[in-house]
C-alpha positions, -999 to +999 in steps of 0.1 A: +758-665-468+721-655-470+694-677-457+684-687-492+716-703-502+709-734-481+731-766-483+738-761-520+760-730-513+780-743-483+807-764-498+813-750-532+847-738-544+847-705-564+843-711-601+866-699-628+852-668-646+841-688-677+826-716-656+807-689-635+794-674-668+782-708-680+765-714-646+748-680-646+736-685-682+723-720-674+704-708-644+689-678-663+679-700-692+665-727-670+643-701-652+629-689-685+624-725-698+607-736-666+584-706-667+575-714-703+574-752-703+571-762-666+593-787-647+589-812-675+612-791-696+640-811-711+675-807-696+689-811-731+668-782-743+679-760-714+716-767-722+711-761-759+692-728-753+720-717-728+746-725-755+764-751-734+767-789-737+745-812-716+777-825-700+784-789-687+749-788-672+753-822-655+787-813-641+772-783-623+738-799-616+739-837-614+701-839-613+672-819-625+661-814-589+694-797-581+690-775-611+655-765-600+667-758-565+696-737-578+673-717-601+648-711-573+675-699-549+691-676-575+658-661-585+649-654-548+684-639-542+682-617-574+647-605-564+658-596-529+690-579-540+671-558-566+651-539-540+680-517-527+693-511-562+659-501-575+653-479-545+686-461-551+681-456-588+644-450-594+617-428-579+600-447-551+568-456-570+587-466-601+611-487-580+581-505-563+564-511-597+595-525-613+601-548-583+565-560-584+568-568-622+599-588-614+581-606-586+554-617-611+580-630-635+596-649-605+563-664-596+558-675-632+591-693-632+584-708-597+550-720-609+567-737-638+589-755-613+562-762-587+561-800-589+599-802-587+600-776-559+576-797-538+602-825-538+632-802-532+618-776-508+602-798-481+613-776-452+585-752-440+611-731-423+628-724-456+595-714-472+588-690-443+623-676-445+619-670-482+586-652-475+603-631-448+632-621-472+607-611-499+586-591-474+619-574-462+626-564-498+591-549-502+594-531-469+627-516-481+609-503-512+579-491-492+600-471-468+624-456-494+622-422-509+632-387-500+613-373-471+600-406-459+579-434-473+559-432-505+535-457-491+505-451-470+513-456-433+489-485-428+505-505-457+522-537-445+549-555-466+534-589-458+500-578-471+516-564-503+534-597-507+502-617-503+484-594-528+512-599-553+509-637-548+472-635-556+478-613-587+504-639-599+479-667-594+451-649-613+473-639-642+487-674-645+452-689-643+441-667-671+474-672-689+476-634-693+507-616-682+491-582-691+465-588-665+492-589-638+505-555-649+470-540-648+464-555-613+497-542-601+486-507-611+454-512-590+475-524-561+498-494-563+468-471-561+460-486-528+496-487-515+510-453-525+501-420-510+479-398-532 
């Protein structure tokens, strides 16, 4: 179990394949809906958009807070797990750019769930652990590549993570996803060796 699974992942029995597909679809849909409509999004709308009944949603997630927590944990896990895959399948700069774009999408979903997350994620240690896991993913991408790192030697993963956080805030404040992509390009110019 990774550090991001928390209490929710400790006592669960494995799901049947169809139930797992439903849960995965619910979490993916909920992330998109929360990013679009915020934490006030209707649970009924999430279930309908996921193609399942609201009863199915409530059996897996008896409260909206538990759904928000599960979405957050899944999105963090996916983002962290993506780094080694991207590093293995793409050139280093492309892998880093792709991961950064995914991070911005993650932050948009997280922003949409911010009010609910404040209630669910009250442990500062968990937030710091999530930050450390994300920085570890960035560090993996910064140090990958044939013949060594594609990044400048002075580049620190925590600094990149903070810069990405700032980019996500600016793009969200302006309600312009395209701005995030342009700012990622600027950040990459400072991170990557010439």
